[in-house]
LOLO-488170 format. One line per 5 residues: number of its first residue (from 1); their letters; for each residue y, x, z of N, C-alpha, C. Coordinates in steps of 0.05 Angstrom, whole numbers, plus 5000, padded with zeros to 4 digits. Example, Ala and Ser with C-alpha at 12.3 -4.5 7.8 and 13.67 -1.06 7.14 Angstrom:
% residues 2
1> as> 4886,5264,5156,4910,5246,5156,4934,5264,5156; 4955,5257,5142,4979,5273,5143,5001,5258,5157
//
This chain:
% residues 383
1> mklll> 6142,2212,7137,6115,2196,7134,6110,2177,7108; 6138,2161,7107,6135,2142,7084,6133,2156,7059; 6144,2183,7057,6150,2194,7032,6122,2206,7024; 6104,2213,7045,6078,2221,7040,6060,2199,7034; 6064,2174,7041,6043,2153,7033,6051,2142,7003
6> lplll> 6077,2149,6992,6083,2139,6968,6067,2150,6944; 6060,2178,6941,6039,2183,6922,6015,2171,6923; 6001,2163,6946,5978,2153,6952,5980,2123,6939; 6005,2108,6947,6010,2083,6933,6010,2082,6905; 6022,2099,6892,6025,2103,6864,5997,2105,6851
11> lsllp> 5984,2121,6863,5955,2130,6850,5935,2101,6854; 5941,2086,6872,5924,2061,6879,5931,2043,6855; 5953,2044,6842,5966,2023,6823,5953,2034,6795; 5944,2058,6794,5934,2066,6769,5904,2056,6762; 5908,2048,6737,5876,2040,6730,5855,2056,6738
16> klafa> 5832,2046,6744,5811,2057,6757,5799,2085,6740; 5796,2107,6754,5785,2131,6740,5757,2130,6733; 5747,2129,6710,5720,2132,6702,5705,2155,6707; 5684,2152,6721,5669,2173,6730,5636,2167,6728; 5627,2183,6711,5597,2177,6702,5583,2200,6695
21> evsps> 5558,2199,6696,5538,2219,6686,5528,2215,6659; 5523,2234,6640,5511,2231,6613,5480,2231,6624; 5468,2205,6618,5442,2205,6627,5420,2202,6607; 5395,2209,6614,5376,2204,6593,5363,2179,6591; 5350,2171,6568,5335,2147,6568,5309,2154,6561
26> illfn> 5292,2136,6573,5261,2136,6567,5254,2113,6548; 5246,2121,6523,5245,2101,6506,5216,2095,6502; 5209,2067,6502,5182,2058,6503,5179,2038,6477; 5167,2050,6458,5169,2039,6430,5140,2022,6425; 5123,2027,6445,5093,2018,6434,5075,2017,6458
31> iwdfn> 5057,2010,6459,5037,2005,6489,5032,2029,6501; 5026,2051,6486,5021,2076,6496,5043,2090,6509; 5068,2083,6497,5093,2091,6513,5097,2080,6540; 5088,2054,6543,5092,2042,6565,5074,2053,6586; 5045,2061,6574,5026,2076,6594,5034,2101,6602
36> sceiq> 5052,2116,6593,5058,2141,6597,5088,2145,6606; 5097,2123,6612,5129,2122,6619,5130,2137,6647; 5113,2140,6660,5116,2156,6687,5123,2188,6683; 5105,2195,6663,5107,2225,6656,5138,2234,6647; 5149,2214,6631,5178,2222,6623,5194,2212,6646
41> mqkai> 5190,2193,6658,5208,2190,6681,5208,2217,6699; 5185,2229,6709,5186,2249,6728,5198,2273,6712; 5196,2279,6688,5211,2297,6676,5236,2297,6681; 5248,2272,6671,5278,2268,6677,5288,2273,6704; 5273,2263,6724,5279,2271,6754,5279,2299,6761
46> dlgak> 5257,2312,6748,5257,2340,6753,5284,2356,6741; 5293,2346,6720,5314,2357,6709,5340,2357,6723; 5344,2338,6742,5366,2335,6757,5380,2307,6752; 5370,2289,6736,5386,2264,6728,5389,2249,6750; 5414,2235,6754,5417,2217,6777,5417,2187,6772
51> tiniv> 5416,2183,6745,5414,2158,6734,5394,2157,6712; 5378,2139,6708,5356,2141,6682,5356,2114,6669; 5359,2111,6644,5357,2089,6629,5327,2081,6618; 5319,2060,6624,5295,2054,6615,5295,2031,6587; 5280,2037,6566,5292,2020,6542,5262,2011,6537
56> ptikf> 5255,1989,6547,5229,1974,6537,5229,1962,6512; 5217,1969,6490,5219,1954,6465,5195,1936,6460; 5203,1912,6451,5179,1898,6439,5189,1891,6410; 5167,1882,6397,5170,1878,6367,5172,1852,6359; 5183,1845,6335,5183,1817,6324,5171,1815,6295
61> iahda> 5162,1793,6290,5155,1786,6260,5172,1766,6254; 5190,1769,6225,5210,1750,6220,5207,1754,6191; 5211,1729,6178,5210,1723,6148,5240,1737,6139; 5259,1729,6154,5286,1745,6149,5303,1744,6176; 5324,1753,6177,5344,1755,6198,5346,1729,6214
66> tkley> 5341,1707,6199,5348,1682,6215,5326,1669,6219; 5300,1681,6211,5275,1661,6218,5258,1679,6228; 5257,1678,6256,5239,1693,6273,5214,1678,6279; 5192,1689,6272,5166,1677,6276,5150,1681,6301; 5152,1705,6313,5141,1708,6342,5147,1737,6350
71> fcyqk> 5143,1741,6374,5148,1770,6387,5119,1781,6389; 5115,1810,6386,5093,1817,6390,5096,1850,6398; 5078,1866,6400,5073,1892,6414,5062,1911,6395; 5067,1937,6395,5050,1953,6377,5030,1967,6388; 5006,1958,6384,4981,1971,6392,4963,1978,6370
76> nfcdk> 4953,1961,6353,4944,1963,6329,4962,1961,6305; 4968,1934,6298,4991,1929,6281,5014,1918,6294; 5014,1894,6300,5036,1879,6316,5023,1855,6328; 5009,1855,6348,4996,1832,6365,5014,1817,6378; 5007,1790,6377,5024,1772,6394,5025,1777,6421
81> fdrev> 5045,1771,6435,5047,1775,6462,5030,1754,6472; 5017,1756,6496,5001,1737,6513,5010,1745,6541; 4997,1727,6559,5004,1731,6586,4991,1759,6596; 4968,1767,6585,4953,1788,6594,4969,1814,6587; 4981,1813,6564,4997,1836,6557,5024,1838,6567
86> iaeve> 5036,1815,6578,5060,1815,6591,5053,1829,6617; 5033,1823,6629,5027,1831,6658,5019,1860,6655; 5007,1876,6634,5003,1902,6633,5028,1915,6626; 5046,1904,6610,5073,1917,6607,5090,1919,6632; 5086,1897,6651,5102,1897,6672,5092,1916,6693
91> ndlkk> 5068,1914,6695,5049,1936,6714,5064,1964,6706; 5060,1971,6683,5066,1998,6673,5098,2006,6683; 5116,1984,6675,5145,1990,6680,5147,1995,6709; 5135,1975,6726,5139,1978,6753,5130,2005,6765; 5109,2013,6758,5100,2038,6768,5124,2061,6760
96> catia> 5131,2058,6736,5153,2079,6725,5175,2076,6741; 5188,2053,6743,5212,2050,6759,5213,2054,6788; 5190,2050,6802,5186,2055,6826,5187,2087,6837; 5176,2099,6816,5180,2132,6816,5209,2139,6821; 5225,2128,6805,5254,2135,6806,5266,2124,6832
101> aragv> 5257,2099,6837,5272,2090,6863,5265,2104,6887; 5235,2111,6890,5229,2129,6913,5247,2153,6913; 5252,2163,6889,5265,2192,6892,5297,2189,6894; 5304,2161,6897,5336,2158,6901,5351,2160,6875; 5340,2156,6854,5354,2161,6827,5359,2128,6819
106> nlsft> 5386,2126,6809,5395,2101,6798,5381,2093,6774; 5377,2066,6767,5366,2058,6749,5380,2040,6729; 5376,2038,6700,5384,2018,6682,5365,2012,6666; 5363,1985,6655,5344,1972,6639,5359,1963,6617; 5352,1970,6594,5364,1960,6567,5343,1952,6548
111> phidd> 5332,1928,6546,5308,1923,6528,5316,1922,6499; 5299,1926,6483,5305,1928,6453,5283,1907,6443; 5291,1901,6414,5269,1889,6399,5271,1908,6369; 5247,1911,6359,5243,1924,6333,5229,1906,6313; 5233,1913,6289,5219,1896,6267,5189,1907,6269
116> gggrg> 5172,1892,6271,5143,1899,6272,5129,1890,6246; 5147,1880,6227,5131,1870,6203,5141,1885,6176; 5152,1906,6180,5159,1927,6162,5180,1917,6140; 5194,1897,6148,5216,1889,6131,5241,1903,6135; 5244,1918,6151,5269,1937,6159,5288,1919,6168
121> iwrnn> 5287,1895,6184,5307,1882,6198,5318,1890,6220; 5349,1898,6220,5356,1911,6243,5358,1895,6262; 5352,1901,6289,5355,1884,6312,5381,1871,6314; 5405,1886,6308,5426,1873,6312,5431,1847,6293; 5418,1847,6275,5419,1822,6257,5404,1800,6263
126> lvfdp> 5382,1801,6279,5363,1780,6285,5375,1760,6299; 5378,1735,6290,5386,1713,6306,5364,1698,6318; 5365,1695,6344,5344,1680,6358,5355,1668,6383; 5343,1651,6397,5349,1639,6422,5333,1655,6445; 5344,1668,6464,5324,1681,6479,5304,1666,6502
131> rasyq> 5319,1637,6505,5300,1618,6517,5286,1600,6502; 5283,1602,6473,5269,1584,6461,5240,1597,6456; 5218,1582,6455,5193,1594,6444,5186,1598,6415; 5176,1621,6410,5169,1627,6384,5138,1632,6383; 5126,1614,6375,5094,1614,6378,5085,1622,6406
136> ettyk> 5094,1605,6425,5084,1606,6449,5098,1619,6470; 5111,1645,6463,5126,1656,6481,5156,1661,6478; 5176,1663,6492,5204,1672,6491,5210,1696,6495; 5235,1707,6483,5243,1732,6491,5244,1734,6521; 5257,1717,6535,5260,1721,6561,5234,1721,6577
141> esild> 5210,1708,6571,5188,1708,6581,5173,1737,6578; 5176,1746,6553,5164,1770,6538,5172,1800,6557; 5197,1798,6561,5210,1822,6573,5231,1821,6594; 5246,1798,6592,5269,1799,6612,5258,1792,6640; 5241,1771,6639,5227,1761,6665,5213,1787,6677
146> piyri> 5196,1799,6664,5183,1822,6680,5200,1843,6691; 5224,1850,6677,5246,1869,6685,5258,1854,6711; 5263,1830,6709,5276,1817,6731,5259,1817,6757; 5230,1813,6756,5217,1816,6779,5213,1844,6787; 5210,1862,6770,5211,1889,6777,5234,1896,6796
151> ikslt> 5258,1891,6786,5282,1895,6799,5283,1881,6828; 5274,1854,6829,5269,1846,6852,5257,1861,6877; 5234,1874,6863,5221,1888,6882,5230,1915,6892; 5249,1924,6872,5264,1946,6879,5289,1943,6898; 5297,1922,6906,5322,1917,6919,5321,1934,6947
156> pfdie> 5297,1936,6960,5300,1949,6984,5308,1979,6984; 5306,1990,6960,5313,2016,6955,5344,2019,6952; 5353,2042,6965,5386,2045,6965,5391,2057,6940; 5389,2049,6917,5399,2052,6890,5415,2034,6874; 5431,2044,6858,5446,2025,6839,5426,2017,6814
161> idfsf> 5429,1993,6808,5412,1983,6784,5427,1964,6767; 5428,1974,6740,5439,1958,6719,5420,1944,6701; 5424,1921,6694,5401,1905,6676,5419,1892,6656; 5418,1900,6631,5424,1892,6606,5407,1874,6595; 5414,1851,6585,5399,1830,6576,5386,1838,6548
166> qgemg> 5399,1857,6535,5391,1868,6505,5404,1894,6500; 5397,1909,6479,5415,1932,6473,5417,1932,6440; 5443,1932,6433,5445,1933,6403,5435,1908,6389; 5438,1882,6401,5432,1860,6389,5452,1837,6397; 5474,1845,6374,5495,1825,6373,5495,1796,6364
171> atvfn> 5474,1793,6344,5469,1766,6333,5460,1745,6352; 5441,1755,6370,5431,1736,6386,5448,1731,6404; 5464,1749,6414,5488,1739,6435,5508,1723,6424; 5517,1731,6401,5540,1714,6388,5532,1684,6380; 5503,1683,6373,5499,1655,6366,5486,1640,6391
176> ypnsy> 5479,1650,6410,5469,1632,6431,5477,1645,6460; 5504,1645,6464,5516,1652,6490,5510,1635,6511; 5504,1612,6507,5502,1594,6529,5474,1598,6542; 5460,1607,6523,5431,1614,6531,5431,1640,6555; 5448,1658,6542,5449,1681,6561,5465,1676,6587
181> rqilk> 5483,1657,6586,5500,1650,6608,5479,1637,6632; 5458,1620,6619,5439,1608,6637,5423,1632,6648; 5414,1646,6633,5399,1671,6647,5413,1685,6666; 5438,1691,6658,5455,1706,6678,5459,1691,6705; 5458,1666,6701,5463,1644,6728,5437,1649,6741
186> eyrkg> 5413,1646,6728,5389,1644,6742,5384,1672,6758; 5389,1693,6744,5382,1723,6756,5404,1729,6777; 5427,1723,6775,5448,1729,6793,5437,1717,6821; 5429,1690,6816,5421,1675,6841,5396,1694,6857; 5379,1702,6841,5360,1713,6852,5361,1743,6862
191> lgkkv> 5383,1758,6849,5387,1784,6851,5412,1790,6867; 5431,1772,6873,5451,1779,6883,5473,1795,6869; 5492,1807,6885,5516,1819,6870,5505,1851,6873; 5484,1858,6886,5479,1885,6889,5473,1897,6860; 5455,1883,6845,5449,1889,6814,5467,1882,6793
196> klgis> 5479,1900,6780,5496,1893,6757,5483,1882,6734; 5492,1858,6725,5481,1847,6702,5502,1847,6677; 5487,1852,6654,5507,1857,6629,5496,1848,6603; 5512,1849,6578,5500,1850,6556,5510,1873,6540; 5494,1882,6514,5499,1902,6504,5495,1897,6473
201> inyna> 5514,1902,6463,5517,1900,6426,5520,1928,6416; 5530,1924,6389,5537,1948,6374,5567,1954,6371; 5576,1980,6365,5602,1986,6362,5614,1977,6341; 5599,1968,6319,5612,1954,6300,5596,1930,6292; 5596,1919,6268,5579,1891,6259,5576,1876,6284
206> lggwg> 5596,1866,6300,5591,1857,6327,5574,1836,6330; 5572,1818,6312,5558,1793,6309,5530,1797,6291; 5527,1819,6283,5508,1823,6262,5518,1823,6233; 5513,1833,6210,5526,1837,6189,5521,1807,6172; 5542,1797,6165,5546,1773,6151,5541,1746,6165
211> hryrg> 5540,1746,6189,5534,1725,6206,5562,1712,6215; 5562,1686,6216,5587,1669,6224,5582,1657,6249; 5602,1655,6268,5594,1639,6289,5620,1620,6296; 5615,1592,6305,5632,1577,6308,5653,1579,6330; 5675,1561,6331,5694,1563,6352,5680,1559,6380
216> verrt> 5664,1540,6378,5653,1530,6407,5635,1554,6418; 5621,1568,6403,5604,1592,6405,5623,1613,6416; 5647,1620,6403,5667,1640,6412,5675,1632,6439; 5684,1608,6451,5691,1601,6473,5670,1608,6493; 5648,1598,6487,5622,1601,6506,5619,1636,6511
221> lqkli> 5622,1650,6491,5616,1677,6488,5638,1692,6509; 5664,1680,6503,5687,1688,6521,5679,1686,6550; 5671,1664,6556,5660,1658,6585,5638,1673,6594; 5618,1678,6574,5600,1701,6585,5609,1730,6591; 5626,1737,6573,5641,1765,6576,5654,1764,6605
226> nevdf> 5670,1743,6610,5683,1741,6633,5665,1740,6660; 5637,1733,6653,5622,1730,6681,5603,1754,6686; 5598,1774,6662,5582,1797,6666,5594,1818,6681; 5578,1836,6691,5586,1857,6705,5594,1885,6690; 5585,1883,6664,5590,1904,6646,5586,1896,6617
231> lgfsf> 5598,1907,6598,5594,1906,6569,5584,1935,6561; 5561,1933,6546,5553,1962,6533,5554,1955,6502; 5554,1982,6491,5549,1983,6460,5540,2007,6455; 5523,2006,6433,5512,2033,6417,5537,2048,6404; 5540,2072,6412,5565,2086,6403,5553,2107,6380
236> yhpve> 5555,2098,6355,5547,2120,6337,5574,2122,6315; 5598,2117,6323,5617,2122,6310,5618,2148,6298; 5626,2154,6272,5624,2181,6257,5645,2195,6279; 5636,2221,6283,5654,2237,6295,5680,2246,6284; 5700,2246,6300,5728,2253,6294,5731,2283,6288
241> kkied> 5751,2291,6270,5758,2318,6269,5761,2331,6293; 5775,2322,6310,5782,2331,6335,5761,2320,6355; 5744,2333,6358,5723,2323,6376,5728,2315,6404; 5751,2321,6416,5757,2315,6441,5775,2289,6438; 5782,2280,6413,5792,2252,6411,5772,2232,6404
246> hfsfg> 5746,2238,6398,5725,2221,6387,5719,2202,6406; 5712,2202,6428,5704,2182,6446,5726,2159,6451; 5749,2170,6459,5773,2155,6461,5776,2136,6438; 5777,2147,6415,5785,2133,6390,5763,2115,6384; 5737,2120,6388,5714,2106,6380,5715,2079,6400
251> tkkfl> 5722,2084,6429,5725,2062,6443,5748,2044,6439; 5767,2053,6430,5788,2038,6421,5783,2021,6399; 5770,2035,6385,5761,2016,6358,5741,1996,6367; 5722,1997,6382,5706,1979,6390,5720,1953,6406; 5742,1961,6417,5757,1941,6434,5776,1924,6411
256> welkn> 5781,1939,6387,5796,1926,6370,5782,1909,6354; 5755,1913,6353,5737,1897,6337,5733,1873,6353; 5733,1877,6379,5725,1849,6399,5752,1831,6394; 5775,1844,6393,5800,1829,6393,5802,1816,6366; 5793,1830,6345,5795,1822,6318,5776,1792,6315
261> kslkl> 5756,1790,6335,5741,1767,6334,5751,1749,6358; 5774,1750,6365,5788,1736,6388,5773,1738,6414; 5762,1757,6419,5749,1761,6446,5765,1781,6463; 5764,1776,6486,5785,1794,6505,5767,1804,6531; 5767,1827,6538,5755,1839,6561,5771,1836,6585
266> penlp> 5757,1826,6608,5771,1822,6631,5782,1851,6640; 5807,1857,6654,5815,1881,6661,5795,1895,6680; 5788,1921,6674,5770,1937,6693,5741,1929,6688; 5735,1911,6667,5710,1907,6666,5694,1936,6654; 5673,1944,6666,5667,1970,6657,5652,1967,6631
271> lhfte> 5651,1992,6620,5637,1994,6592,5615,2014,6596; 5592,2008,6578,5570,2028,6578,5565,2035,6549; 5560,2064,6548,5552,2072,6520,5524,2074,6521; 5508,2048,6516,5479,2044,6521,5462,2062,6501; 5475,2071,6482,5461,2092,6463,5482,2112,6453
276> iglgg> 5478,2139,6452,5496,2156,6442,5480,2186,6439; 5491,2198,6425,5472,2223,6414,5479,2231,6391; 5465,2256,6383,5469,2268,6356,5437,2276,6348; 5431,2261,6325,5404,2267,6313,5402,2289,6298; 5425,2301,6286,5422,2327,6269,5412,2317,6237
281> gnlsn> 5418,2292,6231,5409,2284,6205,5437,2281,6186; 5436,2269,6168,5454,2265,6147,5459,2234,6139; 5477,2233,6117,5484,2204,6109,5457,2191,6095; 5440,2213,6086,5417,2200,6071,5399,2186,6090; 5400,2190,6118,5385,2177,6142,5356,2170,6132
286> dgrsr> 5343,2192,6118,5316,2182,6114,5295,2194,6133; 5303,2203,6155,5282,2211,6178,5275,2239,6175; 5279,2250,6148,5270,2279,6146,5290,2301,6138; 5312,2292,6124,5332,2312,6120,5352,2318,6139; 5355,2344,6146,5374,2358,6168,5401,2359,6158
291> gnnaf> 5419,2355,6174,5450,2364,6168,5451,2393,6167; 5464,2400,6148,5465,2428,6142,5489,2444,6155; 5505,2425,6167,5532,2434,6181,5544,2412,6195; 5561,2420,6215,5572,2400,6235,5585,2374,6218; 5597,2379,6199,5611,2357,6181,5589,2335,6173
296> eigka> 5567,2350,6164,5546,2328,6157,5533,2313,6179; 5528,2330,6199,5516,2314,6225,5534,2294,6233; 5558,2301,6238,5579,2283,6250,5586,2260,6236; 5578,2260,6209,5586,2234,6194,5564,2211,6201; 5540,2224,6207,5516,2205,6215,5505,2213,6243
301> pyagl> 5521,2208,6262,5504,2211,6289,5479,2200,6294; 5476,2175,6281,5450,2159,6285,5431,2168,6267; 5434,2187,6251,5407,2198,6235,5399,2221,6245; 5373,2227,6244,5359,2251,6251,5332,2254,6242; 5312,2272,6254,5288,2272,6239,5269,2261,6259
306> yssfn> 5253,2242,6244,5230,2230,6258,5205,2246,6260; 5205,2267,6276,5183,2285,6275,5183,2305,6300; 5160,2319,6306,5161,2338,6325,5177,2363,6319; 5180,2376,6340,5197,2402,6334,5185,2419,6312; 5199,2429,6294,5193,2452,6274,5214,2472,6271
311> aqtsp> 5214,2499,6278,5237,2515,6275,5246,2516,6246; 5230,2510,6228,5240,2514,6200,5255,2492,6191; 5253,2469,6202,5266,2443,6196,5283,2436,6217; 5283,2443,6242,5303,2434,6262,5335,2438,6254; 5349,2416,6256,5377,2422,6252,5393,2437,6275
316> weisq> 5379,2442,6298,5390,2453,6318,5385,2484,6320; 5368,2494,6299,5360,2523,6296,5385,2533,6280; 5401,2519,6265,5425,2530,6253,5449,2533,6276; 5458,2558,6277,5478,2565,6297,5501,2547,6301; 5511,2538,6281,5539,2524,6278,5529,2494,6286
321> naifr> 5507,2486,6281,5499,2457,6288,5495,2457,6321; 5481,2480,6328,5477,2479,6357,5503,2481,6376; 5523,2496,6362,5551,2497,6380,5561,2471,6374; 5562,2457,6353,5571,2430,6350,5561,2409,6370; 5534,2412,6374,5524,2392,6394,5533,2398,6422
326> refyn> 5534,2424,6427,5547,2431,6457,5572,2421,6457; 5593,2423,6435,5623,2419,6438,5621,2386,6443; 5600,2372,6431,5596,2340,6430,5594,2335,6458; 5573,2342,6471,5569,2336,6497,5582,2346,6520; 5597,2369,6514,5619,2378,6534,5642,2359,6534
331> slnny> 5654,2350,6506,5674,2331,6507,5668,2307,6515; 5641,2293,6510,5633,2268,6526,5637,2271,6554; 5626,2289,6567,5624,2293,6594,5653,2293,6603; 5674,2308,6590,5702,2308,6597,5714,2280,6597; 5704,2267,6573,5716,2239,6571,5711,2220,6595
336> lnsef> 5686,2218,6602,5673,2201,6621,5687,2207,6650; 5695,2233,6652,5704,2240,6681,5731,2243,6685; 5750,2238,6662,5774,2243,6662,5793,2224,6653; 5788,2199,6642,5802,2182,6628,5811,2161,6644; 5837,2152,6648,5847,2135,6659,5853,2116,6636
341> isnpv> 5836,2091,6639,5836,2068,6620,5829,2045,6634; 5837,2020,6626,5836,1996,6637,5804,1986,6636; 5792,1997,6616,5761,1988,6618,5749,2016,6616; 5742,2026,6638,5727,2050,6636,5697,2051,6627; 5690,2073,6617,5664,2077,6609,5650,2090,6635
346> trafv> 5627,2078,6646,5618,2088,6669,5591,2096,6669; 5578,2088,6644,5554,2099,6639,5550,2105,6607; 5534,2130,6605,5530,2138,6580,5499,2148,6575; 5483,2133,6562,5455,2141,6559,5451,2151,6532; 5436,2175,6533,5427,2190,6508,5402,2180,6497
351> wnads> 5401,2178,6470,5380,2166,6455,5362,2194,6451; 5338,2193,6468,5320,2214,6468,5294,2215,6445; 5297,2203,6426,5273,2207,6407,5277,2231,6392; 5255,2243,6385,5249,2263,6367,5275,2283,6368; 5289,2289,6340,5311,2306,6343,5334,2301,6359
356> wdvfg> 5339,2274,6369,5362,2267,6386,5353,2282,6418; 5327,2286,6422,5318,2291,6447,5331,2319,6461; 5358,2320,6466,5370,2340,6479,5356,2350,6503; 5340,2330,6518,5330,2338,6545,5301,2347,6545; 5290,2339,6519,5263,2352,6513,5246,2338,6532
361> lysgt> 5247,2313,6533,5231,2296,6549,5203,2288,6540; 5198,2294,6514,5175,2280,6503,5159,2304,6492; 5131,2304,6489,5111,2323,6480,5117,2327,6453; 5124,2349,6447,5125,2356,6417,5159,2356,6414; 5174,2347,6429,5201,2351,6421,5218,2369,6439
366> egysd> 5203,2383,6455,5214,2401,6477,5235,2424,6462; 5225,2429,6438,5243,2449,6424,5271,2440,6414; 5272,2416,6416,5300,2405,6408,5315,2404,6432; 5309,2414,6453,5331,2412,6479,5346,2439,6479; 5365,2432,6495,5385,2451,6497,5392,2458,6528
371> qsiid> 5381,2482,6538,5385,2481,6569,5414,2485,6576; 5429,2494,6557,5458,2497,6569,5473,2470,6570; 5464,2449,6549,5475,2423,6554,5463,2409,6580; 5438,2416,6585,5425,2404,6610,5439,2413,6634; 5447,2437,6635,5459,2451,6659,5485,2441,6659
376> llfsn> 5500,2433,6639,5526,2425,6637,5527,2398,6651; 5507,2377,6642,5509,2349,6651,5496,2347,6676; 5474,2362,6684,5465,2357,6711,5471,2377,6735; 5484,2402,6726,5491,2421,6743,5520,2422,6747; 5536,2404,6732,5561,2414,6733,5571,2439,6728
381> rsl> 5555,2452,6705,5564,2478,6702,5584,2476,6673; 5601,2492,6666,5616,2492,6643,5599,2508,6620; 5605,2498,6599,5590,2512,6574,5604,2541,6571
//
């Protein structure tokens, strides 16, 4: 009898096995996206997704990456947030999220910010305090508090909920970790342990390009990392030659980047790929040029076409490219469900905009979808 129990004991000592679904993201870039969120949510549920990520995006106006003026939303140009607009956004988000909750689908929230002033400032570079007021509203009031209230309303449902305070926004976290600790403390008190709370940054340029942070900030950031339930990052590392090694190598490189900044993850702290996918573009990253082969696409997985589907220009109408995309998602699915690692990747959320929209969630981009990939990810069928 003791001999039979020994293998079970040995298994219990191994690092936790990562098991996760590759899940769709519903991207809300402007006010009409918020208004139509329910449509994309129902499509994702009908496809068979068990977890769905909502990415509410607000805009900002800034002189440069260190001088934020105010937060805004895209309706006409970029109008300042006010209480009425915040209430409208919250109402739309709540209706959208409740559809998933009633269907028993797990939810993730990963809010973003985008440059609304046309300066091309990358969200990862913008330095701001989430609790500070920028011309009357804070980041926390504009988007985090509405999500918090929505999640509180969903706690009676028997679903898992993850709430990241930002996505691909390293500079704000690295420069104001104590503010995020205060938010974490407040939300944890209100939501309890059932809801998982985390932060999300980028796979490289961890604190933003060119920014430096002091030792006291690093110590506070380490405390924040020790206190969150997960750490997410956008995964757009150039695809490795052996695609089966890509996700393991990229994750290890991210962990090395953290170590290089004297930061350490608690053992078994889960990781999330908060953004992942293939856009089918190339290193020009101009939003128009497609990659002509797998090598070009793999070099710039973050690049794609900002347009509705057109068979004449779609990268996925090239047979070699379509095969490469299937191999990519097959390898990602295998990685999530078979890796023994100390910090398992437990969530992976596909960027579903334009030519990245492998699930065909949006009107005009259905042609970019691939049913064989959908079957693989949601029906456990092999390619």
